[in-house]
Structures are given as structure tokens and as C-alpha cells.
N, C-alpha and C positions, 0 to 999 in steps of 0.2 A: 154764830161767828162771834168774835170779839167788837162790842160796840163802840167804849169808849176809853180811854189809858188814863188809869188814878194818875193825879195829880203827881204823887211822890215816884212815878215812874218817866217824868218829861222833862228832864234836864241831862240824859245820858246818853249820848251820840256814841255807838260801838257798829261793830259789825255785825252786832245778833240787835234782829231788828223785833217793833211788834207793830201790826196792821194799825194806824190810826184812820177816825174817820173822814170820809170824802169831806174836803174843805177847800177853801181857795186858798192859790198862792199868793204870794206877795202881789203877782202882776196881775190878781183878779182872775185871774184862768181858773177854772175847775178842775183837780189834779186827782187822782185817785188815791195817790201816795203821798201824804204831807211827810214834812220830815219826820224820820223815824227813830224811836227811841229805844232803849232798852231795859231791861231790869234794873232795879239801882242792886248795885255790886253786893253791899253786908244783905239782901234779900234771898241772893242766890246763893250765897257762900259764905255761912256766918263766920269769919275767923276775926278774932280780935283785931282791933287797930290801935290797940293800947301797947303801949313798952312796955315788955316784961321782964323776967330773969332767962327766958329763952337762950340757947345759944344753937347754933346751928351745929349741925354733924361737921364732922372735920373733913378734910381734902384727903389726909395722908390716913392709911390703914392699918392696921397690927398685923391683917393680915396680909401672907402673900398674895399676889395681884394671878386670879384664874380667870381667863379670858373665856367664857362661855363655854366652857368645857364638861358639860354637863348632862346626863341624860333627859333630865324633866327641868320646867321651873321651880318646881318644889324643892327639886337638888339644890339649884341656882341657890336659893333662898332661905336654904339651910347652913349653905356655907357660908353668905353674904352675914347672917345674922351672928355668925360667931366675932364679928368685926364692931367696928366704931362706928360706919358711915351708916348715911340713910337720905330721907328724903326732907327736904324743906319748903314750909308751904309760907310764900310773904301775901302782904295782905295789899290792897290799889294804893295804899301811901306809903309801900316799900318796907313797912315793919313787917319781919318774923311773928307769923301766929300760929302755926304750929311746925312741932319736928317729931319725925316719923323714923328713928334708928331702924334698919332690918332687924335688929334683934328685937323689939316689940312688936314688928308688922307682924314677925314669923308667930310670935304667942296670942296676938290677937287673932290672927287668920285661924289659928289652930283651935280656938275656942269658938270662933263663930263656924268654922267647919263641922266640929259635933252638934250646933244647934242646928245647920242644916241639915244634918243627918237624921236630924227628929223628925224634919217633916216628911219622910218617908219618898223622896225622889228618887224615881231610877237613874242607875247611871249614866252618865252621860247627858241627865235633862237640863235644858239651857236655864242660866238664873240672868233675866234682865236687868242690868243696872245702868242708871241715867248716870252718864259719866259726867261730874265737876271735876274739877280740881282741887282736891282735898283727900285727907288720908280715907276718907271711907272709900273709894273707890277701890285703893291699892287691898286695903282691907278686903273687901266684897270677892276682888279677882282673884287673891291670893287663896280667900278659903275653899272657893270653887277648886284651888288645884288639891286641895288636900283634900277636898272631898269626893274626887273624881265626878265635877259636876262641872259644864260649860258656863264662863261669863259671856256677857253679850254687851258690848258698851253701846248704848243709845247714847243718842246727840242730846246738851243738855242747853238747846238754844232755842229762841223762838224768832224766827226770821219773819223773811218778807211777808209771807202768808198770815202770819200773826196767828191769834189762838188755834179756830179751828185748823189749819195745815198743820199746825205742828202735833195736834191733838192725832189728826190722819196719819200723821206719818207715824207718831208712836205707835198708833195702832196697828199700821202695817208691817211696821218692824218687828212686833210681837206675834203678828198670826206668823209670818215669814217664820220664824225661829222656833217657832212654837211652844215660847217660853213657860215654865212651870211655877217659877214663881218670878217676882219681880222687887227692886227696891228703887227708891229714889228719898232726894231729900225733902224735907216739908213743905220745902217751897215750890218744888216738882210735882207732889204726890198729888195734887189736883189735876193736874194734867194727865197723869199717869193712869189714876182712876176713874178718869173719862175716857180714857185711851182702851181700857181693861172694860168696860162695860160688857157685859154677855161672856167675857172670855172666861174660861175656866181656869184656875191657878189652886195650887197648894197655900201659896202663901203673897202676898204682897204688903210693904209698909216702909216704913221709915227706918233708917239704922237703928235708932232708938226702939223700933218695935221690935226688930231681928233681935237686939238684945235682950229683948224679955223673954225670948224663945228658952225653955228648958233647953241644960246643956247635956249631950247623952256621952255615955261613960263607955265608949265603944273604940275599936281599933279603925283609925282611916282606913282606907284602901284608896290610895292616892293616882292620879290620874297617871297611865304608862305610856312609854315613848312612842308607842303607835296610837295611843288615844287622842280626840281632839283637844288641843290647849284652849281653845276660844273660837267664836265665830268674829268675823271682823266685815261689818258693813261698810260695801263702799259708798263714796259720797255721790253717786249718782247725778253727776256730768253728763251722761249720756240715756241714761236709761234710771227706772226705780229701781232703788238700792238692793243691791243682792249679798247674801251672806255668804261668804268667802271661809272657807272649812279649812281652820289651818292645825296639825298636830302638831304634839309636843317637838316630836321629831323635826317636824318642819319648819319652826320657830327659831330651835336652838341652832339647825343650820346655819339659816339666814345669821341671826345671830353671832354664831363663829365669824361669818365670813366679813360681817360689819365691825366686830371689834377687832379684829386682827386686821385683815385686808383693807378695809375702808379708814377706818381712823386710827388703827395701831395704838391704841388703848393705854397708857402708861399710866404707873402709880400716883403721879402728883397731879391726874389730871381731875377734873369738875366740871358738871355740866350744869346750864340752864335752858328751862325752856317755857314758852309760855303756849305751845302747840295742846291742843285738846286729846285726849283721851281717846275719845271717839274715832279720832284719825290715826290711820298706821304710822303717822311720823312721830306723833304723840305719844302711842299704845308701844310699839313696839322699840322704836328708834329712842324714847325718853322717859319710860316705865322702865322695859325690861330691860334694854342694855345697859346702863348704869348697873341693874342689880348683879347682871350676871358678869359685872366685872368690878363688884362691890366699890361702885366710886359713888360719891353725892351727890346729890341734885338739890337746885334751886327751884321750884316751880314759881309762876306767876301767872295767873289767873289769865284765860285768852280775853276776857269783856276786860278786863284793866290794863292790860297791854293795847287793845283796841283803843281805849277812852285816852291810857296815858303812853303811847309806845317807850315813850325815854326812860321807864322803868325800867325796860329790857338791859338799857346799856348801864343805867346807874346798878342795876345788880350782878353786872357782868365786872361790872369796876369795882364794887363794893365785897365779891365773893373770890377774885382773882380767876373765875370761870375760864376754861380753856377748850371747850366746849360748847357750839349752840347751834342751831339750824333754823332754819324761815325758808317758805316760801316765797318765791320775789315779792309778793305784794307786803309781805313782811318787812323785808329792807326799804321798799320803797316808802309804805307807810310811815316808818320809824323816822328816815331822812326827811321826811316831807314836813316833819314837826319839830326837827331841831333846826334852831338859827345857828349860824356859824359862830358869835358869840358868846353859846351854850357848848360849844366842843372842847374849851380847856376842863370843864371839870370832871369829864372821862377821862379814865385809863383802861384802854382797852388792849394794852401789849402783850399780855398772856393772853389773847384769844388766839390760839393756833390753829383752829379748826370752825370757819366759818360756813355750815352745810347750805347747800342753796338745792331746792328740788322739788318735787312735786306739782309743776305746773311748769308751762314754756318757760325758757330766762330769755328778757329782753335786755341785750348786753347793757343798755345806757343805767339799767338799774343799779348793778353790783358796781358799776363806774363811779356814778355818780355818789354811792355810799361810801366808797372806800375812799374817794377822793374829799368827800367831806369831813370822815374821821379820821383820816391821817396824822392831822396833827394831834389826839388823841393816841397816836398808838396802833394803830389800827393797821395792818398789814393785808395790801388789799391780794397777796400769795395765800392768806388764811384762807379764800374762797375754794371749795372743794364743792363743785357741781355732781350732782348725782341723779342715778335713774331709777325708778322702782314703783311700785305697786302695790296694792295689797294681796294681789293673787300671787304674788313670789314674797309672801311676809311682809316686805318691806322694801327691802336693796334689790336691784341687779346689777348694779355697776356703781364704781367711786371713780372720778379721777385722782390723780396721783396727788399727795401732798405737797404742798408749800410748791404748787404749780400754780396757783389762781386757776384764771377762766381763759381757757382757748377758745377763738371763736375761728371757724369757717367763713372766710366772706366769700360767696359766692355769686355766679351770673344766675340772676332770680328769673330773667327770661328763660336761659337755656333749663332750669330746673322745670318750671313752668311746662315747656314745651316737650320736656323728653324725659323729664322725670329721673334726670343725673345729674350730679353733681361736675360742675364746671369751675375753676376759682378764677375769681374776680379778676379783671385788668384795670388799669387807669383810662382804658377805652371804655369798659364794661358800660351799658346804660342804666340798668338796674338792679341793686345789691342788696341781698341779704344777709345776716349774719346768722350762724346758728353754734350752739353753745357745745362743746364735747363734753360728754358726758361720762369718759373714760373705759376701761375695761369691765369687763363681767367679773363676777365673784368667781374663786376659783370652786371647780364642779362643776361648773354651769354652763349652757351652751345658748349663743344668740344667732340666729342667723335672718338673714333679709330674703322675703318671698315675694314674689308678683302674685295677683289675685289668684293666680291657677296654681300655686304652693310649690313653683319652682326657685329655687336657690338662688339668690342674686348677686353678681360680685361687688367687691366693695365699690363706694361712689354712687350706685345707683339707689334708687330712691324705690322702697316698699315698705310689705307689712313687717314689723318687728314680733319675730317668736323665739321664745325663752323655753329652756327646759333645764332642768334639774332638780336637788334635793329641797330647795326652800318651797317649789310651787304648792297652791292650795289643792286639798282631795276633791273639791268642786266647790259649787255655789248648792247649799243646804236645803234641799227641798226642791232643787231646781234641775233634774237628770238634764233637759232638753238644753237648758242654757249653758249648762257646764260642757255639752256634747260640741256645742258650736263654738265653745273656744278652746277647748282642752283635748289634745287629738289620743287616739289609743297609744300611741306611742311616747306620749309624754309631753307635747309641744303646747306649749302657751300660746294663743294666737291674742299679744295684747290689747288690740287695739289702736295701736299706735304706727306711725308710719316714719320711716327716718333712713338713715344709711348707717355704715360703717367705715371708717378712715382711719388706719394704721391700725385697726382692731378696736378703733373707740366707739363707743356707741353716738348718733347723734340722731337727737326725736327732731322730726320737723312740725308733727301735727297729729292727730286723732285720723283715721282711716273716716269716719262717721264727719267730719267735719267739712272735706275736701270738698271745693263746689267747683265744677265743670261746668262751663260754659261753651260752648261751640268748640269743644272738643279739647278745650284747655283746661291744664287744670291752676285753680285758684286757690290760696291760700288764704283763710279767713284771718290769720295774723296780718297779713300784709295791710287790709282793708283798713283793722283797726291799727295799724302802725300809724297807716295816713291821717286816722281819724285822731287819735291821741296825740298827733308832733303840734295840731292847731294849737295858737297861743291861747285861744280861749276855752280848751277842753283838756281833760287829763287824760293818762295813759290807760286808765282803766274803766274810761266813759263810752267803752263802744263795742256791741258785742255782733260779730257781722255770721251770717248762715246761709243758706239758699231754701229757697220755698219753691213750690213745682207752680207752674204758671198754665195759663190756658191752653196751650198747645203741647204739655208735658216737658216745657222744657227746666230747667234751672236757671231761677233767676235769684241773683245777688242782693241780698238785705243787709243792710247796717243800720242798728238801733243804736241812737247817741241819746245820753243822760246828760243833760246839762240844765244849770240854773236860769238860763239866758228865758227873757219871755218876751222879747221886743219882736214883733213877728218880721220886722224890716232886719233886725239883725240876723235872726234865723235863717231871713231868706239869702243873704249875702253868703254866709257862713257854708249853706246847702250847696250854693252855687260853685264855690270855690271847692268844696270836696268834690262834687260830680267832675269839676275839670279836674284836679288829681287825680282822681281813679282812676278816670278815662286815660289820662295820659301815662300814669305808670303802667297800668294793669291792661288798657285796653277795654274795660268792660262800664257799662251802665250800672247802675247799683240804687237802687231805691234806699232812699236814706229817710228814717224815721226821727224825729226827736220826742224825747219822752221828757219826763219830771228827772232830776235827781234820786237818786235811791231807789229807781225802778226796776233796774236790772237785778234779774238772781243770781243768786250766787249757791255753788253747793257748801255741805258743812264743813268743807274743809277750807272756805274762802276764795275757791276758784268761780269763775262768771260760770254760767251753765249755758253752752249757746243751743243747747237743746229745748231748756228753757225758755229761755229768750224768744227762740222761734215760735212754741206753742201760746208766749203770752201776746206775739205779734200778731198771729194767725187770728186770736181771740178779739182782740183788739179789730183786726180788717173785716171781719165777723158781724160784729158789733155798731161799726160806722155803714154796713153794706147794708145792716138790717133796717137802719137808723135812716139810710138813705131812700129803698123800697116802700118803708112806711110813710115817708112824706111826698113821692111820686106815688102812692095808691096803687103799685103794683104789687104782686104777689111777692111773697118776704122768704122765698125758699131759693135757697145761695147754695152752689157746690163752693168746698172750701180750695178746689185747683182754684177758682176765677177770683180770687180774694185779692192778691198780691195787686194785681192791677188797680184797685179801688185803695191801696193804702197809703198811707198820708208819707209824702214824701219831703216833707218838710217845705214845699212851695204854696 
């Protein structure tokens, strides 16, 4: 386990974390996680921060626009390489650090594919790639396409668990996908070598070490439409990540729906992205979608966005980009870092599609972003809510363009009691707002079912199921898990719950996250919203879930992270939260306060309620054992009895 953090890593706060040693907080209390810090940007992705003669690839192309009408990804790159567009990589200082026209990408990928062929790998062998935002990831990904191999993007972040947790996760992914070869930059190679100790690989190395392999003079056997294009690991918000198997035909089907039906890509479109390549929105939405439409894209590293979110808007301004997506937390982070007096320096009038998805959308986040940046030319109608998941390649549905965000304001108590949508009126006591995510892509079907598989009518809340040509073949090497979610007749149980209204999909939550108390359905978002509206706290400072109590009943718990150290202040805030939760939801709730940066996130930046629950139970167990030790009684403790012993902030 990492014991110390080198001094050179200690001044970079991002969403990518390293565990620091146990130390005292500013209020003198011992805390497990002191302020967390990331690797220095230039240590991880060494793009030069100097002015150069580099020029970004153009927006306008000499090629006629084709919208994903290809049989394979390699066919799409062959066509894109005939034009002038490509990928541009910007540094944390906003300078252009690397340019990769699709023409050069194809040449480099073909050369690397010949080198990979010399390793003697079986057709369809998995090549693990630590996915940093740089040209090497694109080169290796497409080399696999030309060589008949399967690329697997691994996360390039060291998060809350620190060194040992990251190495453990890499090892689990390597074993899960059965990788035959692996690549990481020199900055991540130490992690990778530690993670693969004892795992037999044909080769692992840095990009430079792969480039030293002899180039073979053979006819490359590209991946065919029916073969696997890549494995995409899920973010692991409710379980250990699973490798989603996506064929060439499936991803091209989804991309066709995205660029034609969802985005209506035009010849003058240009994209900007800070999303990581190990996330489906970053990989499919903003690496593959621009390529299969021959569009130029400008990349900002995820870590640089986290440290300086304004770089996103600066890049949108300078490039006159028209398409960019983000989960809600990205818009919130950006708006939080912008002062009203800074808005005048941006010009966002070209931004025609501001996609928002990947997690539940809190209405106030896009509202605040749009209001703040309206003077810079941002049009709130540019927001395009969408719904999707890795198991469907990327997208299931898109809202209509230029409609903006449409919200269903509903009677929250009626929803809780009956799982049916009833529009709110002026007399409604408690109101919830849910965002419409549009209709499904052409060729796909969506239905809402109860727990017994019976289809439900519109406005009735149930499990969201999807069927269509974009779906995964299954979870790689996990037939039982595949059978649990994918039926023999092709229906995917998404694990989400929601309803249909006028054919639009509305997501209300995750099935596994639902809290049931005394027969009533409690949405964890409702509890989190009550916490987030407190003036002392932030919207992302709470994670609500349930635990099983001594009588096998579900107990609601909310963990709140805060910089507040004064016990009296915490006590007052806790009492206020108890009153408001009871008044609005009619339940009692265990409330635990923890230091900032304690709540765990998935690789895509979402709060992980499952991990929060596990961390909470571990803290309860530790407290219980300490109490038993002090009292001199036996320390054997049943986990189900722990909630009663948890800190409730009192």
C-alpha cells in the first residue's frame, strides 16, 4: 500500500486521487483521508506545453460526409484517412501538444498491426491498453482492428483507494479479459508490471518498446463485422466491473443511430471532449463517432479538465466547436469554477449540441450552467439529454435537437406509494422533477416491465428493458452474469427503473438502489437532494443507500462528506436534516458525517452507492469492534447488527 505521496504530486487537486497517509485534519481530528492529490499532469501524459508550429486539423473536410455507413471500424478509418481531418490533443495550459490526422493514424496503426502480428497472438486475443488521452491510445486501438485483435481500455487513474487498490483493479481487469499483451506509458508501466506479476503475457511494454518489435511483411487479417471490436468495462457503480463484448456490427449500428438520428452530424461540425477513453461516452461517443463521420475533434485530458474546467470552455471558444458532451457533474464543476465577470471572455454561440447524460440529471445543474453562460452565447436549447450504457454500445435514446431539457414535475408521494406518475399541481405537497431522455434509436425497442416481466403502460414505473442490434453479445467470460441480464429473445434488463411518456424514456433511478421502508419506495436521490440543498453542503456531498437492520428490515442511511469540524455545528446540521427528511419523506434516516473526499466514485466520476455502503459497513464494524474491546466483551459481531451502532452525527 502506498505509504507516502512524493512532494511533486502534492499540489494538484483533481477527480483522480491518491491515498495519503493518515494524518490530522485542520480541526485536530484524525481522519483516514486527508486532502487527496493527483499525479502531476506532465508526469502522466507528456505532451509539450510549449508553443510550436503545430496547427489543428481543419473543421471542413475535402471528403464527402459519410455517416457511419461502414462494415467495420477499419473500413471507416480507411475512408477517413483520405481526408484532412483528425484528432488534436491539448495540454493543461491550453496549448496544442499533438496533432494526429486520420491519414497518419491509419499509417501508424497499420505499421503497429504488423508488429503485433509478430507476437504470434491468436485471432481475437485481447490487448490491454492503459487508456490515457494521447495519440498512442488511438494508434493501439486501431492497430488491433487491422490485426484481428481485441483492444481493452483500462482506466488511467489512481483514485481514492490509492496505489494498492489501483494495482488490484488492473489485475482484476487483466485476469477478467484474459489479456495476451498489454501496453502502458512509462508513467503507468510500474503499476501494470505489478498488476501482471505471475500472469503469462506474450508481451507487455511501453509504446516505444512495442515500436522496437520487428515489423512483419504479412497480409493483415482485419476484424470482420461479426467479430469482437473491443471489450468495454463497465464503471462498476453497483458491482465489480464486467467486460462488455461489442461486435463490429453492434458498434457500427449504434454509431449510425447516434450520428444520424441523435446528432444529425453536419459537414461543419467539430467536437471537443475531455471524457476518458475507458468510459463508453469517451470511447464510442468521442473517439469513434468523430472518426466514422470524418470530423475533427479536440481533446483535453480528463485530469486537466478536473483541475481547470474553464479550459473546456476556452477550447470550445477557440475551436468554434459545435458538439460536446458531459455528465451532469462536469457542467456543475465548470459552473462552480467560473465567476460572472469571466463569462465575457467566452464565445459559445457555435455550441449546437451540449449532450448531457451518463448519470441521473438534476434539473438545477443545466439550468444554472445555461443561465451563467447565456451572456457568452450559450443557448439552453443546445442541451440534449440522452440515455445509454456500455451494454448497448453507447446510446439508447436522444432527446430531439433544439428542444432543450423537458422536465416532468410529478407528485413524489404518489410515485412512492403507487409507482405511477401523477403530474404535480399547485396543491401537491412534495414534487420531483425527472428529465425526459427522448425516444429510442431506430431499430431498437424499449419496454417497461414489473418485477415479474409483465409489460407496463406509459406513466407506470418499472424496469427498463432494451432490445436491438446495438446490444452486447454478453459479459466476456461470464455466462451466468450474461444470463441474468440478457434474455434468450434478446431483451436486456438495464438495471434502471423508469417510465415512458409519449414514447420518451424517463429514468428515475437504479433498481438495486431503491430503498423500501414499510412497503414504501424511497428514492436515494430524494434523500441526497435534501442534503445537497443545505447551505453548508454541496450537491455531490451525499450518498444514500440502505442497510439491513437487526430485524432484517431496510434502514436508510446517508453519508455526508463535509469540511465542518465543529461538533456543535454538525449536531445542529444533523438535527435539521433529520427534521427535513422525516417531514418530506416520512422516514428516519441514519446520518453519518465524514471528511471531504471520502465518498467513492466510479471510473466515470459517478458516486458509487454500492461502494459507499460497503465503506460505511466497514466503518461500523471497526467502531463496533473497538467498543467491544473497550468493554471487554467478545468481538464477534454480525454485520446485520451494525447499523444501530453507526454514527448518526449526534
